[in-house]
C-alpha positions in Angstrom: 94.5 28.6 67.2 91.8 31.4 67.7 90.8 30.2 70.5 95.0 30.7 72.2 94.7 33.8 70.3 91.6 35.1 72.6 92.8 33.9 75.5 96.2 35.9 75.2 94.3 39.4 74.7 92.3 38.6 77.1 94.5 38.2 79.7 96.1 40.8 78.8 93.0 43.3 79.3 93.0 42.0 82.5 96.5 42.7 83.2 96.4 46.1 81.6 92.9 46.7 83.9 94.6 45.6 87.4 98.0 47.8 86.5 95.0 50.7 85.7 93.3 50.3 89.3 96.8 50.6 91.7 97.6 53.5 90.2 93.9 55.3 90.1 93.4 53.9 93.9 97.0 55.1 95.0 96.1 58.5 93.0 93.1 58.9 94.6 94.3 58.2 98.1 96.2 61.8 97.8 93.4 63.5 96.6 91.5 65.9 99.1 87.7 65.0 99.8 87.1 68.4 100.3 88.8 70.7 97.9 90.4 67.9 95.4 93.8 68.8 96.0 96.1 66.8 93.8 99.8 67.4 95.7 100.2 65.2 98.5 98.8 65.0 101.6 100.8 66.0 105.1 100.9 62.9 107.1 100.2 64.1 110.6 100.0 60.5 112.4 99.4 56.5 112.0 96.7 55.5 113.9 98.8 52.3 114.3 100.6 51.4 117.5 102.8 49.5 115.4 105.1 51.3 112.8 105.9 48.4 110.9 102.4 47.5 110.2 100.6 50.3 107.6 98.0 51.2 108.6 95.4 53.6 107.6 97.1 57.6 108.5 95.7 61.2 109.3 96.5 63.5 107.0 95.9 66.8 106.2 95.7 68.4 102.9 98.4 71.4 102.4 95.9 73.9 100.5 93.1 74.0 102.8 94.1 71.9 106.0 90.7 69.1 105.2 92.1 65.8 107.9 91.2 63.0 106.8 91.8 58.9 107.1 93.7 57.4 103.9 93.9 53.9 103.6 97.6 52.2 103.4 99.3 52.2 99.5 98.8 49.1 97.8 102.0 47.7 97.1 103.9 44.4 95.9 105.9 43.5 99.1 104.5 41.0 100.3 105.1 39.4 104.2 
């Protein structure tokens, strides 16, 4: 009984940690590495030849004009 309770608590903690990690990654990818602006950057162009596949994007910071490549979003959309 105690072991089952401990396992459920552990699974709950792991699930919450996973959700926090995904949300944190998606937030970090929008922060400008030069000035730290948190507004969503303007997408300049996609680096993929196939627009259906979401590879890294070249984006421009709206505040300082810095350009960088950001990685694709982590989402639950399966293939």
